C-alpha positions as CSV (number, residue, x, y, z in Angstrom):
1,M,99.1,133.3,47.1
2,A,100.5,135.3,49.9
3,D,104.2,135.5,50.4
4,I,104.7,133.3,53.4
5,Y,108.4,133.9,53.5
6,S,108.5,137.7,53.8
7,H,108.2,137.6,57.6
8,Y,111.8,136.5,57.8
9,S,112.9,139.8,56.1
10,R,112.7,141.8,59.3
11,I,114.8,139.4,61.4
12,V,117.7,138.7,59.1
13,E,120.2,140.7,61.1
14,N,119.3,139.1,64.4
15,Y,119.1,135.6,62.7
16,R,122.6,136.1,61.2
17,R,124.1,137.5,64.4
18,Y,122.5,135.3,67.1
19,R,121.5,132.0,65.7
20,P,123.8,129.3,67.0
21,R,126.2,127.8,64.5
22,Y,125.9,124.1,63.5
23,P,128.5,121.9,65.1
24,H,131.4,121.0,62.8
25,Q,131.1,117.4,64.1
26,L,128.0,117.1,61.8
27,V,130.3,116.9,58.8
28,E,132.5,114.3,60.5
29,W,129.4,112.2,61.4
30,L,128.2,112.4,57.8
31,K,131.6,111.3,56.5
32,A,131.5,108.3,58.8
33,E,127.9,107.3,58.5
34,C,127.1,108.3,54.9
35,G,130.5,108.4,53.1
36,L,130.3,112.2,52.6
37,S,133.2,113.4,50.5
38,P,134.1,116.7,48.8
39,A,133.2,115.2,45.5
40,Q,129.5,115.2,46.4
41,S,127.2,118.2,45.9
42,V,124.9,119.3,48.8
43,A,121.5,121.0,48.5
44,D,120.8,123.2,51.5
45,I,117.1,123.6,51.3
46,G,115.9,126.6,53.3
47,A,119.5,127.9,53.4
48,G,118.6,131.0,55.4
49,T,121.8,133.0,56.0
50,G,124.1,130.2,55.0
51,L,125.2,128.8,58.3
52,M,124.8,125.2,57.4
53,A,126.1,125.7,53.9
54,E,129.3,127.0,55.3
55,L,130.1,123.7,57.0
56,F,129.9,121.8,53.7
57,L,131.8,124.5,51.8
58,K,134.6,124.2,54.3
59,N,134.6,120.4,53.6
60,G,135.1,121.2,49.9
61,N,131.5,120.4,48.7
62,H,129.7,122.3,46.0
63,V,126.6,123.7,47.9
64,Y,123.4,124.8,46.3
65,G,121.7,127.1,48.8
66,V,118.0,127.2,48.1
67,E,116.2,130.1,49.9
68,P,113.0,131.8,49.0
69,N,113.4,134.9,51.1
70,L,115.4,137.6,49.3
71,E,117.0,139.2,52.4
72,M,118.0,135.9,53.9
73,R,119.5,134.8,50.5
74,L,121.5,138.0,50.2
75,A,122.9,137.5,53.7
76,A,124.0,134.0,52.7
77,E,125.5,135.3,49.5
78,Y,127.5,137.9,51.5
79,L,128.6,135.4,54.1
80,L,129.7,132.9,51.5
81,R,131.1,135.3,48.9
82,S,134.6,133.8,49.2
83,Y,133.5,130.3,48.4
84,P,133.4,129.7,44.6
85,L,131.5,126.4,45.2
86,F,128.4,128.2,46.6
87,T,125.5,128.6,44.2
88,S,122.5,130.6,45.5
89,I,119.1,129.7,44.2
90,A,116.0,131.8,44.7
91,A,113.4,129.0,45.2
92,T,111.2,127.2,47.6
93,A,111.7,123.6,48.9
94,E,108.8,122.6,46.6
95,A,110.5,124.0,43.5
96,T,114.2,123.8,43.9
97,T,115.0,123.9,40.1
């Protein structure tokens, strides 16, 4: 099977630098609508460079960042290195472990 995720490797820096951040209101909405609390773990499937994971980490959640592309995953690990509740997982959405 061909590596269908490797094409992201060449755009990691642009993705990290220019992709818009997710609005912090998302976490507030999830608190109100779904009862999100820091006690809950979050799985960020297709975590990319970790932009969404960072929102949940700032909320105090343990985040499992599932990302199949090595370069994207390394960018997330670097961005989120100061968050002890971040766990990086090298996997696809179909096999998250």
